[in-house]
C-alpha positions in Angstrom: 59.3 89.6 48.6 59.5 88.5 52.3 61.8 90.2 54.7 64.5 88.4 56.8 64.6 87.9 60.6 68.2 88.9 61.9 69.5 87.6 65.1 72.5 88.5 67.0 73.9 85.5 69.1 76.5 86.3 71.8 78.8 83.6 72.4 81.8 85.2 74.3 82.8 88.7 76.1 85.9 90.2 77.2 85.8 93.0 80.0 89.4 93.3 81.0 89.7 96.2 78.2 90.0 100.0 78.2 88.9 102.6 75.9 92.6 102.8 74.5 91.7 99.3 73.1 88.7 100.5 71.1 90.0 104.0 69.9 93.0 105.4 68.4 92.4 108.9 70.1 90.2 109.2 73.3 90.4 111.7 76.1 89.3 109.0 78.6 91.6 106.0 77.4 92.1 104.4 81.0 88.3 103.7 81.4 87.0 100.3 81.3 85.5 99.4 77.9 83.9 95.8 77.5 83.5 94.0 74.5 80.8 91.2 73.1 81.4 88.6 70.4 78.6 87.9 68.2 77.5 85.5 65.5 74.8 86.8 63.2 71.9 84.6 61.8 69.7 85.7 58.7 66.6 83.3 58.6 63.8 83.5 55.9 61.5 80.4 56.3 63.6 77.7 55.5 66.6 79.6 54.4 69.5 80.2 56.7 72.5 82.3 56.3 75.1 82.5 59.0 77.4 85.7 59.2 80.4 84.7 60.8 81.3 81.6 62.9 82.9 82.9 66.0 85.9 80.9 67.6 85.9 77.7 69.7 87.5 76.9 73.2 90.5 75.7 71.8 91.1 79.0 70.3 89.9 80.9 73.4 92.4 78.9 75.4 95.3 79.7 73.2 94.7 83.3 73.3 93.5 83.7 76.8 90.3 84.7 75.9 87.7 82.1 77.0 84.2 81.9 75.4 81.0 81.5 77.3 79.4 78.8 75.1 80.6 76.9 71.9 79.0 78.5 68.9 77.0 75.4 68.3 75.3 75.5 71.5 74.7 79.2 71.1 72.6 78.4 67.9 70.9 75.6 69.3 67.7 78.0 70.6 67.3 78.9 67.1 67.1 75.3 65.7 70.1 75.5 64.0 72.5 72.5 63.7 76.0 72.7 62.3 75.6 70.4 59.5 72.6 71.9 58.1 74.4 75.4 57.6 75.1 75.6 54.0 75.8 79.3 53.6 78.3 81.3 55.6 79.2 85.0 54.9 82.7 85.5 56.3 82.9 89.1 57.0 86.8 88.8 57.5 89.3 86.2 58.5 90.3 87.1 62.0 90.0 84.6 64.4 87.0 85.8 66.3 85.0 85.8 63.0 86.5 82.8 61.2 87.8 80.6 64.0 84.6 78.6 63.8 84.6 77.4 60.1 85.5 74.1 60.6 82.2 73.5 63.0 80.2 73.9 59.9 81.7 71.5 57.3 78.9 71.7 54.9 78.8 75.5 54.2 79.9 77.5 51.3 81.6 80.4 52.1 81.3 83.9 50.7 84.0 86.2 51.2 86.0 89.1 49.5 88.8 88.0 47.2 90.9 90.8 48.9 90.6 89.0 52.2 92.1 85.7 51.0 94.8 87.7 49.3 95.6 89.5 52.3 95.5 86.6 54.8 97.8 84.6 52.6 100.0 87.3 51.1 103.2 89.1 52.2 101.5 91.3 54.7 101.4 88.4 56.8 105.2 88.7 57.2 104.5 91.4 59.8 103.8 90.2 63.2 101.4 92.9 63.9 99.2 92.6 60.9 99.4 88.8 61.4 98.4 88.9 65.1 94.3 88.6 64.6 94.9 85.8 62.2 95.4 82.0 63.2 97.0 79.8 60.6 94.7 77.0 61.0 91.5 79.1 60.6 93.2 80.2 57.0 94.0 76.8 56.1 90.5 75.8 56.6 89.3 78.4 54.3 91.9 77.0 51.8 90.5 73.7 52.2 87.0 74.7 51.7 88.3 76.6 48.3 90.0 73.4 46.9 86.8 71.6 47.7 84.6 73.9 45.7 83.1 75.7 48.6 84.2 79.2 48.4 82.6 82.1 46.4 84.6 85.1 46.1 83.2 88.6 45.7 84.7 91.6 44.4 83.3 95.0 46.1 79.5 94.6 46.1 77.5 91.2 45.5 74.2 90.0 46.0 74.3 86.7 48.2 70.4 86.1 48.1 67.3 88.2 47.5 67.6 90.9 49.8 71.1 90.4 51.2 74.2 92.0 49.6 77.8 92.3 50.7 80.0 95.4 50.5 83.7 95.6 50.6 84.9 98.2 53.4 88.3 97.2 54.1 90.1 99.5 56.8 90.4 97.1 59.6 91.3 94.1 57.4 91.9 94.3 53.7 88.9 92.4 52.6 86.4 93.2 55.5 82.9 93.1 54.1 79.8 94.3 56.0 76.4 92.7 55.1 73.1 94.6 54.2 69.8 92.8 54.7 66.0 93.9 54.0 64.2 93.5 57.3 60.7 94.7 58.2 62.4 97.4 60.0 64.1 98.6 56.9 67.6 98.0 55.4 69.7 96.8 58.0 73.6 96.7 57.9 75.7 94.2 59.9 78.8 96.3 60.2 81.0 93.6 61.6 84.5 95.1 62.4 83.7 98.0 60.1 82.4 99.5 63.4 83.3 97.6 66.6 81.0 99.9 68.7 78.5 102.4 67.7 80.7 105.1 68.8 83.1 104.3 66.2 81.1 105.3 63.3 79.1 107.9 65.1 82.0 109.8 66.6 84.0 108.8 63.6 86.6 107.5 65.9 89.0 104.8 64.4 89.7 101.3 66.0 93.4 100.7 66.8 93.6 97.6 64.5 93.6 99.1 61.1 95.4 98.3 57.7 94.2 101.3 56.1 92.9 104.1 58.0 91.5 106.0 55.1 89.3 103.0 54.2 88.2 102.5 57.8 87.2 106.3 58.0 85.2 106.1 54.6 83.6 102.9 55.7 81.7 104.9 58.4 80.1 106.9 55.5 79.4 103.6 53.5 77.4 102.2 56.6 75.3 105.1 57.0 74.5 105.4 53.3 73.6 101.6 53.1 71.3 101.7 56.0 67.8 103.0 56.6 68.6 105.0 59.4 71.6 105.0 61.7 69.7 102.6 64.4 69.9 100.0 61.7 73.7 99.9 61.8 74.8 97.0 63.9 78.2 97.2 65.5 80.5 94.1 65.7 81.4 94.1 69.1 79.1 96.6 71.1 77.3 95.3 74.4 74.9 98.2 73.7 73.1 95.9 71.0 71.7 93.7 73.5 70.1 96.9 75.4 68.9 98.5 72.3 67.1 95.5 70.8 64.7 92.9 72.5 65.7 89.5 73.7 65.3 86.7 71.4 64.9 83.0 71.6 67.4 83.0 74.6 68.9 85.4 76.9 72.4 85.4 74.8 70.4 86.3 71.6 69.1 89.5 70.6 66.3 89.9 67.7 67.3 92.8 65.4 65.0 92.7 62.4 62.1 94.3 64.6 64.3 97.3 65.0 65.5 98.8 68.2 63.3 99.3 71.4 65.5 102.3 72.6 67.5 105.3 71.0 71.2 105.1 71.0 72.8 107.0 73.9 76.6 107.1 74.0 
């Protein structure tokens, strides 16, 4: 069977952050700590699976977190147009991962049933838990459900030959990672199961968390699923762009060929 190409597409960044924003416990909490925002593309021949959708300029303005480019424009160097995307894996429903669902109107969504239940359930009565979600994005997911374009998964599931999802939880109740077979080995797109390399390598939890035990156990799951640690791809780490070669454009990194440098924290 053929392996998949994997591309990390950066569409935004946020540099006015500190390490306190990334780690619950850190000795250097005031130090700057930048964050990148990615969409991931899995491609094998004519097959294309999008992993997450990013968010648009309207959401960026509302949250004071502007994007560098529209997700649709960010995908263009890969020859991908929004209307041709028919499969989207939604790792979770936070605004920066599901804020562009409406940009891909023909896509069937793959998500954990636990995530939809969480985002529409009584936990959303709490301001702190609700903060990373945006109501319009959740409504778009519900509309897609009622048009027959949501496939729910419960734990582990195969999306395509060589592509599986695995429920992690922790950061959000139904957060899932994506395992994909590449020529470099089994790669794991951690999404927010590990925002940064340092989260899973040093076992340091991210501050936005629903279940701390699930988050910490999830680091072990990521390492179990990947062929080796270098093939675990964090959800927001700028280091990804230094460790992997440039792809079809400067904002795109080619992941499936494997890292060109060792991880140095």
